[in-house]
C-alpha positions, -999 to 999 in steps of 0.1 A, spaced: 407 121 -360 399 150 -375 368 153 -394 358 119 -388 320 116 -376 318 87 -350 289 61 -347 273 47 -314 275 6 -312 269 -21 -291 299 -48 -299 281 -85 -300 303 -112 -292 285 -147 -299 308 -174 -286 296 -210 -302 304 -240 -306 328 -239 -338 332 -202 -343 331 -166 -326 318 -137 -339 316 -104 -332 291 -81 -347 291 -36 -342 253 -30 -340 240 4 -336 210 18 -318 183 9 -352 198 -26 -354 222 -20 -380 254 -42 -384 280 -20 -390 308 -44 -389 312 -78 -381 345 -100 -374 348 -140 -370 374 -171 -363 370 -208 -359 373 -224 -328 384 -262 -328 373 -293 -311 389 -325 -302 373 -358 -297 406 -374 -272 380 -407 -266 346 -420 -277 319 -396 -264 347 -369 -250 345 -338 -268 366 -308 -257 379 -270 -267 413 -253 -257 396 -223 -232 430 -206 -244 420 -208 -277 387 -199 -273 398 -169 -258 420 -163 -288 393 -166 -311 371 -140 -295 400 -119 -296 403 -124 -332 368 -120 -338 369 -87 -319 400 -75 -340 383 -84 -372 353 -62 -364 364 -27 -351 360 7 -367 380 37 -366 348 52 -364 328 36 -342 327 47 -305 318 10 -286 295 18 -256 288 -13 -245 290 -53 -250 267 -78 -251 277 -116 -249 261 -145 -269 276 -181 -257 277 -216 -261 252 -231 -230 264 -264 -207 298 -265 -217 324 -259 -184 354 -241 -179 375 -242 -150 405 -216 -142 426 -201 -115 424 -170 -99 450 -155 -126 421 -168 -156 447 -194 -167 428 -223 -178 437 -257 -155 418 -282 -178 399 -286 -215 364 -268 -223 341 -299 -217 317 -291 -246 280 -295 -244 283 -328 -265 305 -342 -239 289 -376 -227 317 -386 -205 293 -383 -174 264 -406 -190 274 -437 -169 278 -417 -141 242 -398 -146 228 -433 -150 239 -443 -116 221 -415 -96 194 -425 -78 159 -414 -98 151 -389 -66 177 -369 -83 162 -367 -113 126 -361 -98 146 -331 -79 159 -316 -111 125 -315 -126 109 -304 -101 133 -274 -92 147 -270 -132 124 -279 -153 149 -299 -168 159 -341 -163 197 -357 -157 217 -362 -183 257 -357 -197 246 -331 -217 241 -304 -192 264 -288 -166 260 -305 -135 277 -339 -145 308 -323 -161 313 -298 -135 314 -325 -106 338 -346 -128 363 -313 -133 359 -303 -94 367 -341 -89 401 -334 -106 414 -303 -98 401 -274 -65 394 -244 -90 368 -215 -102 345 -229 -125 317 -218 -146 304 -218 -180 314 -202 -214 297 -169 -202 314 -169 -168 347 -176 -184 344 -149 -212 336 -122 -189 363 -131 -162 387 -128 -189 369 -95 -205 373 -78 -173 409 -88 -167 403 -117 -140 380 -97 -116 346 -109 -123 332 -142 -116 298 -144 -126 270 -161 -147 236 -151 -167 208 -168 -152 195 -183 -185 232 -202 -185 227 -208 -148 195 -229 -156 209 -250 -178 236 -263 -156 210 -286 -133 222 -268 -103 201 -231 -104 167 -235 -86 145 -216 -123 116 -208 -94 135 -193 -68 158 -180 -92 193 -189 -70 211 -217 -68 198 -247 -50 215 -258 -21 201 -293 -24 207 -295 -60 240 -284 -52 243 -311 -26 230 -343 -51 257 -336 -73 285 -327 -49 296 -290 -61 301 -264 -35 289 -230 -42 319 -215 -34 336 -228 -69 307 -211 -85 299 -175 -103 275 -153 -89 243 -150 -104 230 -123 -126 200 -113 -141 209 -109 -183 210 -70 -182 219 -67 -151 260 -58 -163 284 -79 -158 318 -55 -151 333 -36 -175 364 -44 -201 399 -42 -188 432 -50 -205 415 -66 -237 435 -60 -270 414 -36 -293 392 -24 -271 395 5 -245 390 -3 -206 360 6 -192 334 -3 -215 307 -22 -198 293 -57 -205 255 -50 -204 240 -78 -210 249 -120 -214 224 -140 -231 230 -182 -236 234 -183 -275 200 -198 -282 180 -178 -260 197 -146 -279 183 -160 -311 149 -168 -296 151 -127 -285 166 -117 -318 138 -138 -337 108 -121 -319 97 -150 -300 91 -129 -269 51 -140 -265 37 -175 -263 26 -192 -299 60 -183 -312 83 -209 -322 120 -206 -333 146 -234 -348 185 -226 -341 202 -251 -371 238 -246 -352 261 -280 -343 232 -294 -327 196 -280 -329 176 -262 -303 135 -256 -306 122 -233 -278 85 -217 -275 77 -190 -252 56 -202 -217 40 -181 -194 53 -195 -164 78 -224 -151 68 -256 -165 82 -285 -148 93 -307 -182 113 -295 -209 114 -259 -197 143 -236 -195 148 -200 -182 152 -181 -214 161 -147 -195 157 -126 -167 154 -92 -168 122 -76 -149 107 -107 -145 115 -142 -157 109 -152 -196 104 -193 -194 103 -215 -228 98 -252 -235 126 -261 -255 141 -295 -270 175 -298 -276 188 -321 -308 224 -330 -302 235 -341 -337 224 -318 -370 249 -296 -383 275 -320 -369 256 -347 -387 263 -328 -420 293 -327 -413 302 -363 -403 281 -373 -434 304 -346 -455 336 -365 -446 322 -394 -443 317 -391 -483 346 -374 -490 332 -340 -496 352 -309 -485 326 -295 -466 287 -293 -459 276 -271 -487 290 -298 -509 268 -319 -491 234 -298 -496 248 -295 -534 252 -333 -533 219 -341 -518 199 -319 -541 208 -340 -572 182 -367 -563 141 -360 -554 142 -382 -525 166 -402 -502 149 -436 -518 150 -453 -484 181 -444 -469 180 -430 -435 205 -415 -411 198 -416 -370 226 -394 -361 229 -407 -327 269 -403 -324 262 -394 -288 231 -406 -280 196 -393 -286 184 -356 -273 148 -344 -267 125 -361 -271 137 -394 -270 170 -390 -243 189 -422 -250 223 -419 -242 225 -452 -252 209 -450 -286 240 -453 -313 240 -441 -348 225 -461 -375 227 -457 -418 202 -477 -430 180 -490 -464 205 -493 -482 210 -513 -517 229 -516 -545 210 -490 -560 220 -463 -536 243 -438 -545 267 -412 -525 240 -385 -529 214 -407 -518 232 -409 -486 237 -370 -485 204 -364 -493 194 -389 -458 214 -366 -439 195 -338 -449 162 -353 -444 178 -362 -403 181 -327 -395 145 -315 -402 129 -348 -392 150 -342 -355 133 -308 -353 101 -328 -361 99 -348 -332 105 -320 -311 74 -301 -326 54 -327 -322 56 -329 -288 43 -295 -281 11 -281 -265 2 -259 -290 -5 -265 -325 20 -250 -346 13 -225 -370 49 -212 -387 86 -223 -376 111 -192 -374 148 -207 -385 182 -193 -381 213 -204 -374 240 -217 -402 214 -242 -417 194 -216 -426 213 -211 -457 204 -242 -475 169 -241 -496 172 -278 -493 169 -279 -455 145 -249 -455 121 -271 -479 125 -297 -466 113 -289 -432 79 -272 -441 73 -306 -464 80 -322 -433 61 -306 -409 35 -297 -430 36 -255 -421 57 -230 -437 89 -226 -423 101 -187 -417 139 -184 -423 157 -154 -406 180 -133 -438 210 -126 -407 233 -151 -402 239 -128 -365 208 -132 -350 222 -145 -322 243 -117 -320 218 -88 -325 193 -108 -301 219 -97 -275 227 -68 -290 193 -57 -286 187 -66 -249 217 -44 -244 205 -16 -262 173 -17 -244 192 -20 -210 209 13 -224 175 31 -231 173 28 -266 139 18 -285 139 -12 -298 116 -30 -316 142 -44 -348 121 -80 -354 96 -59 -367 114 -45 -398 131 -79 -404 123 -99 -436 121 -136 -442 128 -162 -466 88 -184 -465 94 -220 -476 53 -235 -478 50 -276 -471 50 -289 -514 46 -325 -509 12 -340 -499 -5 -349 -460 0 -390 -474 38 -385 -485 44 -364 -453 29 -397 -431 46 -424 -446 81 -402 -442 78 -396 -407 66 -432 -398 96 -445 -417 117 -421 -398 103 -432 -368 109 -474 -371 145 -460 -380 145 -440 -345 130 -473 -327 154 -493 -340 182 -476 -328 171 -468 -297 171 -510 -291 205 -513 -307 
């Protein structure tokens, strides 16, 4: 268009559990445009969590449509995607079933029946443990029912973005499958055999910034745009937070939560491959199954229209007055790892109000983060927080109180997208150090050590009871 000044940008697509976002980011880290669209979840049976693969793809297209600008030249794509969820599709790009979500626990009993030697192998070669949250059991369930191509959400999106030409997976996402040897950096023949997953069904693994093909036939985008970088969403948030060296800890508050801290090498316990560029970057990680989901559940239980209304209600009381929610709706994740646990709401009396229950839900999110940080090998000094939960002053203050350490909440809601975009721009040759210029809201502890110890002991007692049920 005559007279129009064009600006170059990376289009970062952040595909999460409940929504897809698209963000245009220039080489200086400035956001030039955003778009978003919701993604539905279904629970057809207890413990089953599914999404429609075609709806997920359409949500990405809607986010892109709301993001593109006529004066912006898109020089590359970057992806940040939900992890562990799996998809099956035929060679025409047609899904052959639902997305099995990372929260899905339909394979929990199958996992329990695996011999201890498989769990030992998984720990030694992946740093993880056998659990229904990870991809391998879901892939086995899927491939038992159909002969198909399969992959995680990043694989599915790359396949569709490239006009169904590419079948690829990023190394960090592959590391969450239980099938990828994070020491040898390749699919493990031993693990594939242990889970009964044929290598022929799986994508080719590529480093995080190795290139994932080019766009073809994507509405709203020109053909030939390179997909420069791909990261798993929690990994992208760690990159975007600047937690790229040891001693820094970040927590992402989403549907579930992820607490991560970089480590210098592979550790055979709670370890993940955060990204793979010129060398692997490992991180210790703990995963919480239900955090934002617990707030949404409680809001629905109390007849509230949204989580925001729940937070407002919770803020009307100074404490939960002894009420404790342990949101083990699909069992407990890290550090407890008990799929048999069931959610409990305890400590109520005749004086309990809806506000106390709401406050207990907020407390539950913060306590679960503390359960993980308590297991970290190095003392915590500051926690960097990101994700949707950081908009709540009450939650962030509660987190600081229960940690006994400051919490720095990122002022950018698109931190995962920005992390992926920064890696893409770095790969394209632009000088980047965006986290250095980022601002944070800082929350410092406001309760006494004795009050903190009492709250944590009360929570631990409730968790122990839940695990025994």
